[in-house]
Backbone as a printed PyTorch tensor [residue, N CA C, xyz], in Angstrom:
tensor([[[121.1500,  91.1540,  81.4720],
         [122.0540,  91.7640,  82.4220],
         [123.1700,  90.7810,  82.7380]],

        [[124.3800,  91.2220,  82.6200],
         [125.5410,  90.3910,  82.9210],
         [125.9810,  90.6490,  84.3540]],

        [[126.4060,  89.5950,  85.0040],
         [126.8770,  89.6970,  86.3850],
         [128.3950,  89.5360,  86.3800]],

        [[129.0920,  90.5470,  86.8870],
         [130.5520,  90.4670,  86.9590],
         [130.9540,  89.4930,  88.0680]],

        [[132.1620,  89.0120,  87.9870],
         [132.6550,  88.0520,  88.9710],
         [132.5810,  88.5960,  90.3880]],

        [[132.9320,  89.8690,  90.5540],
         [132.9380,  90.4520,  91.8980],
         [131.5310,  90.6020,  92.4780]],

        [[130.5150,  90.5240,  91.6500],
         [129.1390,  90.6320,  92.1340],
         [128.4050,  89.2940,  92.1280]],

        [[129.1080,  88.2260,  91.7960],
         [128.4680,  86.9170,  91.7320],
         [127.9410,  86.4820,  93.0990]],

        [[128.6840,  86.7650,  94.1680],
         [128.2280,  86.4200,  95.5210],
         [126.9460,  87.1500,  95.8830]],

        [[126.8760,  88.4090,  95.5080],
         [125.6780,  89.2050,  95.7530],
         [124.4970,  88.6530,  94.9580]],

        [[124.7470,  88.2600,  93.7210],
         [123.6940,  87.6750,  92.8910],
         [123.1930,  86.3680,  93.5110]],

        [[124.1080,  85.5260,  93.9900],
         [123.7130,  84.2690,  94.6240],
         [122.8820,  84.5190,  95.8800]],

        [[123.2580,  85.5380,  96.6440],
         [122.4840,  85.9090,  97.8320],
         [121.0750,  86.3400,  97.4310]],

        [[120.9740,  87.1160,  96.3700],
         [119.6620,  87.5690,  95.9110],
         [118.8130,  86.4010,  95.4160]],

        [[119.4200,  85.4090,  94.8160],
         [118.6800,  84.2180,  94.3970],
         [118.1000,  83.4980,  95.6140]],

        [[118.8830,  83.4010,  96.6780],
         [118.3910,  82.7740,  97.9050],
         [117.2630,  83.6050,  98.5260]],

        [[117.4170,  84.9050,  98.5160],
         [116.3800,  85.7810,  99.0550],
         [115.0900,  85.6430,  98.2380]],

        [[115.2250,  85.5240,  96.9440],
         [114.0510,  85.3700,  96.0790],
         [113.3150,  84.0830,  96.4240]],

        [[114.0510,  83.0130,  96.6070],
         [113.4160,  81.7430,  96.9560],
         [112.7090,  81.8500,  98.3050]],

        [[113.3470,  82.5220,  99.2580],
         [112.7200,  82.7210, 100.5670],
         [111.4060,  83.4880, 100.4170]],

        [[111.4340,  84.5490,  99.6320],
         [110.2250,  85.3560,  99.4530],
         [109.1220,  84.5730,  98.7490]],

        [[109.4920,  83.7190,  97.8220],
         [108.4920,  82.8900,  97.1450],
         [107.8700,  81.8800,  98.1060]],

        [[108.6560,  81.3810,  99.0350],
         [108.1960,  80.3570,  99.9700],
         [107.4940,  80.9240, 101.2010]],

        [[107.6230,  82.2130, 101.4400],
         [107.0270,  82.8090, 102.6420],
         [105.7120,  83.5000, 102.3060]],

        [[104.9470,  83.7410, 103.3350],
         [103.6880,  84.4670, 103.1470],
         [103.7450,  85.7610, 103.9460]],

        [[102.8840,  86.6830, 103.5710],
         [102.8450,  87.9590, 104.2690],
         [102.4380,  87.7350, 105.7260]],

        [[103.0390,  88.4830, 106.6410],
         [102.6660,  88.3370, 108.0460],
         [101.2130,  88.7640, 108.2790]],

        [[100.5090,  87.9880, 109.0680],
         [ 99.1250,  88.3240, 109.4090],
         [ 99.0350,  89.6310, 110.1940]],

        [[100.1450,  90.0610, 110.7690],
         [100.1690,  91.2750, 111.5800],
         [ 99.8260,  92.5310, 110.7840]],

        [[ 99.8780,  92.4510, 109.4790],
         [ 99.5720,  93.6230, 108.6470],
         [ 98.1760,  94.1510, 108.9670]],

        [[ 97.2340,  93.2630, 109.1170],
         [ 95.8480,  93.6660, 109.3800],
         [ 95.7500,  94.3610, 110.7330]],

        [[ 96.3770,  93.7900, 111.7540],
         [ 96.3430,  94.4010, 113.0890],
         [ 97.0240,  95.7630, 113.0890]],

        [[ 98.1370,  95.8580, 112.3790],
         [ 98.8520,  97.1280, 112.2880],
         [ 97.9750,  98.1790, 111.6170]],

        [[ 97.3000,  97.7880, 110.5550],
         [ 96.4110,  98.7160, 109.8520],
         [ 95.2920,  99.1790, 110.7790]],

        [[ 94.7090,  98.2670, 111.5290],
         [ 93.6220,  98.6300, 112.4450],
         [ 94.1050,  99.5680, 113.5380]],

        [[ 95.3150,  99.3360, 114.0430],
         [ 95.8380, 100.1580, 115.1360],
         [ 96.2590, 101.5510, 114.6770]],

        [[ 96.8260, 101.6360, 113.4770],
         [ 97.4230, 102.9020, 113.0330],
         [ 96.6190, 103.6470, 111.9770]],

        [[ 95.7900, 102.9440, 111.2460],
         [ 95.0840, 103.5590, 110.1330],
         [ 95.9230, 103.6280, 108.8720]],

        [[ 97.1760, 103.1390, 108.9380],
         [ 98.0280, 103.1040, 107.7480],
         [ 97.5720, 101.9410, 106.8740]],

        [[ 97.3530, 102.2090, 105.6310],
         [ 96.8100, 101.2170, 104.7140],
         [ 97.7530, 100.0280, 104.5580]],

        [[ 97.2020,  98.8600, 104.6340],
         [ 98.0020,  97.6520, 104.4140],
         [ 98.4700,  97.5820, 102.9660]],

        [[ 97.7450,  98.2460, 102.0780],
         [ 98.1440,  98.2600, 100.6640],
         [ 99.5470,  98.8120, 100.4810]],

        [[ 99.9650,  99.7340, 101.3490],
         [101.3120, 100.2950, 101.2470],
         [102.3650,  99.2010, 101.4350]],

        [[102.1290,  98.3260, 102.3900],
         [103.0550,  97.2150, 102.6100],
         [103.0780,  96.2860, 101.4090]],

        [[101.8900,  95.8900, 100.9670],
         [101.8080,  94.9630,  99.8380],
         [102.4570,  95.5520,  98.5810]],

        [[102.2620,  96.8310,  98.3740],
         [102.8510,  97.4880,  97.2100],
         [104.3820,  97.4580,  97.2880]],

        [[104.9150,  97.7560,  98.4720],
         [106.3650,  97.7390,  98.6520],
         [106.9150,  96.3240,  98.4850]],

        [[106.2640,  95.3520,  99.1070],
         [106.7220,  93.9670,  98.9990],
         [106.6990,  93.4970,  97.5430]],

        [[105.6680,  93.8700,  96.8240],
         [105.5390,  93.4800,  95.4190],
         [106.6000,  94.1680,  94.5630]],

        [[106.8680,  95.4330,  94.8370],
         [107.9110,  96.1620,  94.1160],
         [109.2570,  95.4570,  94.2550]],

        [[109.6140,  95.1150,  95.4790],
         [110.9080,  94.4900,  95.7270],
         [110.9530,  93.0920,  95.1110]],

        [[109.9350,  92.2890,  95.3570],
         [109.9230,  90.9210,  94.8480],
         [109.8740,  90.9000,  93.3170]],

        [[109.0640,  91.7610,  92.7330],
         [108.9830,  91.8340,  91.2730],
         [110.2860,  92.2840,  90.6510]],

        [[110.9230,  93.2640,  91.2660],
         [112.2230,  93.7370,  90.7620],
         [113.2630,  92.6340,  90.9060]],

        [[113.1950,  91.9210,  91.9970],
         [114.1240,  90.8250,  92.2280],
         [113.9480,  89.7250,  91.1850]],

        [[112.7090,  89.4450,  90.8180],
         [112.4710,  88.4110,  89.8020],
         [113.0890,  88.8120,  88.4640]],

        [[113.0300,  90.0940,  88.1410],
         [113.6530,  90.5700,  86.9020],
         [115.1670,  90.3900,  86.9480]],

        [[115.7610,  90.7210,  88.0900],
         [117.2090,  90.5900,  88.2470],
         [117.6220,  89.1280,  88.1310]],

        [[116.8880,  88.2420,  88.7810],
         [117.2000,  86.8090,  88.7580],
         [117.1020,  86.2630,  87.3320]],

        [[116.1350,  86.7790,  86.5640],
         [115.9480,  86.3380,  85.1770],
         [116.8380,  87.1030,  84.1910]],

        [[117.7650,  87.9240,  84.7230],
         [118.7070,  88.6960,  83.9020],
         [117.9840,  89.6620,  82.9590]],

        [[116.9230,  90.2670,  83.4640],
         [116.1770,  91.2580,  82.6850],
         [116.3610,  92.6330,  83.3170]],

        [[116.1210,  93.6370,  82.5140],
         [116.2410,  95.0120,  83.0040],
         [114.9770,  95.4250,  83.7570]],

        [[115.1960,  96.1870,  84.8040],
         [114.0900,  96.7660,  85.5460],
         [113.6790,  98.0350,  84.8050]],

        [[112.3900,  98.1880,  84.4870],
         [111.9520,  99.4120,  83.8000],
         [112.3590, 100.6670,  84.5800]],

        [[112.6570, 101.7210,  83.8470],
         [113.1880, 102.9500,  84.4430],
         [112.2940, 103.5090,  85.5550]],

        [[110.9970, 103.6030,  85.3200],
         [110.0970, 104.1470,  86.3470],
         [110.0870, 103.2740,  87.5940]],

        [[110.0990, 101.9680,  87.3770],
         [110.1330, 101.0280,  88.4980],
         [111.4430, 101.1710,  89.2690]],

        [[112.5350, 101.3190,  88.5460],
         [113.8410, 101.4770,  89.1690],
         [113.9110, 102.7670,  89.9870]],

        [[113.3130, 103.8290,  89.4720],
         [113.2960, 105.0930,  90.2130],
         [112.5840, 104.9410,  91.5550]],

        [[111.4980, 104.1970,  91.5750],
         [110.7750, 103.9620,  92.8260],
         [111.5870, 103.0220,  93.7190]],

        [[112.2000, 102.0160,  93.1260],
         [112.9870, 101.0440,  93.8860],
         [114.1590, 101.7080,  94.6040]],

        [[114.6710, 102.7720,  94.0540],
         [115.7930, 103.4750,  94.6790],
         [115.3770, 104.1600,  95.9880]],

        [[114.0930, 104.2980,  96.2120],
         [113.5940, 104.9340,  97.4360],
         [113.3360, 103.8760,  98.5110]],

        [[113.7050, 104.2010,  99.7420],
         [113.4600, 103.2940, 100.8560],
         [111.9570, 103.2350, 101.1520]],

        [[111.5850, 102.2860, 101.9610],
         [110.1890, 102.1620, 102.3860],
         [109.7170, 103.4660, 103.0280]],

        [[110.5400, 104.0280, 103.8850],
         [110.1830, 105.2890, 104.5590],
         [110.0630, 106.4520, 103.5780]],

        [[110.8800, 106.4590, 102.5480],
         [110.7850, 107.5270, 101.5520],
         [109.5090, 107.3840, 100.7210]],

        [[109.1350, 106.1530, 100.4160],
         [107.9240, 105.9240,  99.6330],
         [106.6700, 106.1750, 100.4590]],

        [[106.7470, 105.8590, 101.7400],
         [105.5810, 105.9680, 102.6350],
         [105.9950, 106.7220, 103.8940]],

        [[106.1640, 108.0410, 103.7940],
         [106.6780, 108.8220, 104.9230],
         [105.7960, 108.7580, 106.1760]],

        [[104.5320, 108.3930, 106.0210],
         [103.6500, 108.2960, 107.1710],
         [104.0870, 107.1930, 108.1390]],

        [[104.9290, 106.2800, 107.6850],
         [105.3900, 105.1930, 108.5510],
         [106.2700, 105.7220, 109.6800]],

        [[106.9160, 106.8580, 109.4690],
         [107.7980, 107.4140, 110.5020],
         [107.0360, 107.6760, 111.7900]],

        [[105.8090, 108.1450, 111.6760],
         [105.0230, 108.4230, 112.8760],
         [104.5300, 107.1440, 113.5540]],

        [[104.6330, 106.0250, 112.8680],
         [104.1750, 104.7300, 113.3950],
         [105.3320, 103.7740, 113.6410]],

        [[106.5600, 104.2730, 113.5870],
         [107.7310, 103.3910, 113.6670],
         [107.7520, 102.5680, 114.9520]],

        [[107.4600, 103.1870, 116.0800],
         [107.4750, 102.4460, 117.3450],
         [106.3850, 101.3820, 117.3630]],

        [[105.2560, 101.7040, 116.7980],
         [104.1690, 100.7260, 116.7350],
         [104.5750,  99.5750, 115.8240]],

        [[105.2020,  99.8970, 114.6820],
         [105.6580,  98.8570, 113.7570],
         [106.6230,  97.9030, 114.4600]],

        [[107.5060,  98.4440, 115.2680],
         [108.4730,  97.6160, 115.9800],
         [107.8070,  96.6920, 116.9970]],

        [[106.5860,  97.0060, 117.4010],
         [105.8690,  96.1350, 118.3430],
         [105.2010,  94.9560, 117.6240]],

        [[105.3110,  94.9230, 116.3100],
         [104.8410,  93.7930, 115.4930],
         [106.0860,  93.1290, 114.8970]],

        [[106.7010,  92.2070, 115.6390],
         [108.0170,  91.7020, 115.2230],
         [108.0500,  91.0050, 113.8660]],

        [[107.0430,  90.2450, 113.5240],
         [107.0600,  89.5630, 112.2220],
         [106.9490,  90.5650, 111.0790]],

        [[106.0290,  91.4910, 111.2010],
         [105.8520,  92.5070, 110.1650],
         [107.0970,  93.3750, 110.0580]],

        [[107.6270,  93.7870, 111.1900],
         [108.8170,  94.6320, 111.2000],
         [109.9860,  93.9250, 110.5270]],

        [[110.2020,  92.6550, 110.8490],
         [111.3190,  91.9310, 110.2450],
         [111.0770,  91.6920, 108.7510]],

        [[109.8250,  91.5180, 108.3550],
         [109.5050,  91.3260, 106.9410],
         [109.7910,  92.6050, 106.1530]],

        [[109.4460,  93.7410, 106.7200],
         [109.7560,  95.0280, 106.0830],
         [111.2780,  95.1980, 105.9900]],

        [[111.9810,  94.8960, 107.0720],
         [113.4360,  95.0280, 107.0690],
         [114.0810,  94.0990, 106.0380]],

        [[113.5570,  92.8850, 105.9180],
         [114.0970,  91.9350, 104.9510],
         [113.9320,  92.4740, 103.5320]],

        [[112.7710,  93.0250, 103.2420],
         [112.5360,  93.6040, 101.9200],
         [113.4100,  94.8350, 101.6980]],

        [[113.5810,  95.6290, 102.7380],
         [114.4190,  96.8230, 102.6210],
         [115.8690,  96.4290, 102.3400]],

        [[116.3690,  95.4340, 103.0340],
         [117.7310,  94.9670, 102.7950],
         [117.8540,  94.3720, 101.3910]],

        [[116.8570,  93.6430, 100.9760],
         [116.8590,  93.0770,  99.6210],
         [116.8590,  94.1880,  98.5800]],

        [[116.0560,  95.2260,  98.8100],
         [116.0090,  96.3800,  97.9070],
         [117.3940,  97.0030,  97.7620]],

        [[118.0780,  97.1830,  98.8770],
         [119.4220,  97.7710,  98.8540],
         [120.3980,  96.8910,  98.0700]],

        [[120.2710,  95.5850,  98.2280],
         [121.1640,  94.6650,  97.5440],
         [120.8960,  94.6380,  96.0380]],

        [[119.6450,  94.7760,  95.6620],
         [119.3160,  94.8620,  94.2270],
         [119.9980,  96.0840,  93.6260]],

        [[119.8660,  97.2140,  94.3030],
         [120.4870,  98.4610,  93.8170],
         [121.9970,  98.2880,  93.7430]],

        [[122.5950,  97.6690,  94.7500],
         [124.0470,  97.4650,  94.7480],
         [124.4770,  96.5800,  93.5730]],

        [[123.6680,  95.5940,  93.2650],
         [124.0220,  94.6880,  92.1720],
         [123.9630,  95.3800,  90.8180]],

        [[122.9660,  96.1930,  90.5990],
         [122.7820,  96.7540,  89.2670],
         [123.5960,  98.0350,  89.0380]],

        [[124.2180,  98.5590,  90.0580],
         [125.0510,  99.7540,  89.8740],
         [126.4110,  99.4000,  89.3660]]])
């Protein structure tokens, strides 16, 4: 994948985000959120892995497989609509909420870069 000059800043931002994600760990709040809401923690891990894995492909200048890209185009809420009923509860877990938002913003930036 070639990066045009006008998207070089976005690519550099994604490289920094990738390093942050590699250096950070999942918030412990996932377990508490799962216990409180019954929403599977696997949904979070799956979303985080989708974004981070797709980001690693972009950083390595590789193509994201079509099926993976189709899922990546969907927001966290679109992939896991049950989160809408738990949105207020999610916001009461600030680390988890910010981690989801960070991945969501990263997902959007990946899509912006490859379009």
